[in-house]
C-alpha positions in Angstrom: 0.0 0.0 0.0 1.3 3.4 -1.0 1.5 6.3 1.6 -0.4 9.6 1.2 3.0 11.2 0.5 3.7 8.8 -2.3 0.2 9.5 -3.8 0.8 13.3 -3.6 4.2 12.9 -5.2 2.8 10.8 -8.0 0.0 13.4 -8.6 2.6 16.2 -8.8 4.8 14.2 -11.3 1.7 13.4 -13.4 0.5 17.0 -13.4 4.0 18.2 -14.4 4.4 15.6 -17.1 7.6 14.3 -15.7 9.3 11.5 -17.7 9.8 8.3 -15.8 13.6 8.6 -16.2 13.5 11.8 -14.2 11.7 10.3 -11.2 14.0 8.8 -8.5 12.7 6.6 -5.7 14.1 4.7 -2.8 17.9 4.1 -3.0 18.0 5.9 -6.4 16.7 9.1 -4.7 19.8 9.6 -2.6 22.8 11.9 -2.4 24.7 10.3 -5.3 21.8 10.8 -7.7 21.3 14.4 -6.6 25.0 15.2 -7.0 25.1 13.7 -10.6 21.9 15.4 -11.7 22.5 18.7 -13.7 20.2 20.8 -11.5 20.8 23.9 -13.6 18.8 22.1 -16.3 15.8 21.4 -14.0 12.9 23.9 -13.9 11.6 22.2 -10.8 13.3 19.9 -8.2 10.8 18.3 -5.9 11.7 16.5 -2.7 9.3 14.4 -0.6 10.0 15.7 2.9 8.5 15.7 6.3 8.5 18.6 8.8 9.7 17.7 12.3 9.2 20.0 15.2 11.8 19.9 18.1 10.8 17.1 20.4 8.8 15.2 17.8 10.1 11.7 16.8 13.3 12.4 18.8 14.2 15.5 16.8 16.5 17.9 18.7 15.7 20.8 16.4 12.9 21.7 14.0 13.9 20.4 10.6 12.8 19.0 7.2 13.5 15.3 7.0 13.8 13.8 3.5 11.6 10.9 2.8 13.3 7.9 1.3 10.4 7.7 -1.2 11.3 10.0 -4.1 12.6 13.1 -5.8 12.0 14.4 -9.3 13.6 16.8 -11.7 11.6 18.5 -14.5 
């Protein structure tokens, strides 16, 4: 079963007409892929993230936590 975040991500990708080759999920959505992607050529870079407030889920500071689910470049 997909999460609400994954459904939202898929809807954004569909609405933007993002090619499947430009969608990165799971292990392929990590730092290495981000560093090798020519971001200057991307009109939009979308990260699936979660907001954490200090004290929530053990977070020491408020922060954005990247989801392991997906990123896209369009």
